N, C-alpha and C positions, 0 to 999 in steps of 0.2 A: 208542313208540303215537302215533298222525297224529291229532290235532286237525282235526275239522271244523269249518269260518267257517261259521256261517249266512248265507243272503243279504242277510239285513238288514245284517250288519256287513262282509261285502265290500262291498256297492254304496255304504253311505252315504258313505264316502270317493270314491267317483269321482262319485258324485250329486254331492256339496258341492263337488268340484272343478269339474264341469261349470258349476254353479249361479257358482261365482266368478269364472269366466273370462268372463261374460257381460258387456259395455260398461254402463256406465249412472251416473248422478252422483244419484238420486232416492234419498235418504237414509231415506225411508220403505217403500221396494221395493228395500232392497239384502241382502247375504248372509244378514244377520243377520234381517232380517225371516222368511225362507226357513228359519232355523233353529227362529226361533219358530212357525212353522207347521207343522214337522214336530213341533215338541214338543207344540204343541195336539192335533196328530193321535194323539200317544202318549197322551193324556189321553181320548180317545175309543175307541180302538180296543179298549181292553179289554171294553167293552161289544158288543162286533160282532167275536163271533172268525171267524163265517164272512167276513170282509173279508179282502181279500190285501193285507197290509201292504208287501209291496213294491211294489204300483201306489201305494197309498197315499204311500210318499217320494217313490217317484221322481216324482210328480206335486208334492208338496209343492216338492220342488225346483226343477221347471223351470214352474211355473203362469204367472212373470210373464217368461219367455225374451223375448219382446215385451210389451214397457210403454208404454204410451204417456200422455202427462199428459192428467189428469181432463178438461182442456177441450178435447182433441184431438177434430176433426169424426170421427173414426172408432175413438174410444176401443170401441165397442163389439164391433168386432172382433177388438180386440187379442189375445182367449182364441182366439178361431181360429185365427190365424196364430200364437199360440205352441203351440199343438198340434201343428201342424203340422212346427214346428220342432223342438218336444219330440221328437218320433216320430225325425225325422231324425239329430239326435245322441244318442239313445240304440240304435237301430239300428246307427250307427256304433259304438259301443260294446259292440255283441254284447250288450245287453238280450235278457232272452227276448223273444221276438217275438211268443208267444200274451199277451203281457200287454198289446205295445204298443196294442191299441185302448182295454184299459180307463183307459191313463195318456191314451191322447190325450182321451179322454170326460171325467176328470176334470179336468184344465186346461182345458179350452173352456168346461166349465159352472161353472166356481168362480167367475167374472166376476160382481159387481153388476151389472154396466153391461150383461152381454152378456144376462141376463133369460133365460137358459136354465135348463130344470129338470134338474138328476142324476139319474140312472134308477137307476144302481149304489150299494151301499153306500160303496164307494170313492169314488166321486164327491163322495156326500152327505159325508163324514168331510172331505174336503180342503175342500170349499165353506164347512163349517163351523169348520174350523181356520182356515184364512183371513180369516173374518169374527170370530172370536174376537180377532184380534189388532188389530183397529178398535176392541175396546175397551179399557175398563181403561186404568190410567197410560199403558201405552205407544200404546194407541191414542189416547189425548188429545195426547200428544206427536206423533205421526205427522199429527193432524188439523191441530193448529197449524202445522207444518213444511211438509205442503201446502199449506197458506190462506198461510201468508208466500210461497212461492212462485210460486202464482198472484196473490200482489199483495190478499189481501184482506184487510180489516180484520179487528183483534180481535173488536169488538164494535160495535152501533148506540150512537152517541154520547150518546143521550137513553132508547133505550128497549132498553135489551142482552135482557131477556127478552122481547121481544116482544109487551108486554102490551097494547099499542093500534097492532099495522101486522102485515104478513104478512111472515112469515120468508121471509129470504134467505140462503141458505147463499154463493151467490157473492159477495156482498158483505162479509157479515160471518160470521167464522171458529164463533164461539159457536152460531148457528143451528145448524150442523150437528148438534149433537146431536140435537136435538128433529127437525128435516128427515130425517135417514139413522140415525142411530148408533143412535136408539131404538128402530128397526124391526127392527135387526139380531135380537135375541134372538128375537123371532116368525119371522123365516124360517129359521132352524136347523132341519136336517132331521133330529137326532138328539137324543134325551131328553138327554145330557149335553151336547151344545153349548148347549142353551136352557138348563139349567142354570146352565151356565159364564156363562154370554152375560147374563143374569139379575142374577149374581152381578157381572160386571164393568160391565155397565150402570150399579146401583147408585153405583158409585164416581163415574164420570162424570155422576151425576144429582145426586149432591152436590156436585162440584165446581162444575159451573153454576150451582147454588143460593148456594154463596160466593160466585161469582165475581160475578155478578148483585148482591149485598151489597155487595160492597166496591167494584164500580164505579159503584152508582147513591146511595155514603153521601154524606150531604148533610158540606159543606164545614166 
């Protein structure tokens, strides 16, 4: 009796291998991040049986194939470059040709910096899945890791909660929660993404409150 392997089961190790071969030293956008984005996508896919899960999987694993630092002047162009490179790699690996445009669109529109609107359900799921990894406990760790790489301080020395100053997440890492991360649930493209985003944001908000209380505690 011959056992038929599903396209997802067949392509998962191939896509993971392609992603693992991408050079880079950014621990916030490493192979573990790609695995988590795909896992996030699997939480959203059940609500959208019309979505092509193979397109979603390929885009999840290759969306950061070109990854420029957040302070790079061409950061907003990285996802377009990644889309082109993803198509090239997938075509060479004999990925179904008819699915390549869908993968390219999902990769190109996933980026917050690019400010592009996803128009397919696959691209919407990938964008939500990637943004979910910026929230919750892992998102918090990624935030401080990235801030450290960029040379930002943990928080403002006397006003960590920005009660009497303008927020500045380039200078103070803690400000990034209010400046960007708190806005992410409202940008989610799917209902499940919004729900999970709100849940993970609550953890970040609670952490921020605890941080401010400890940071500002009287001697």
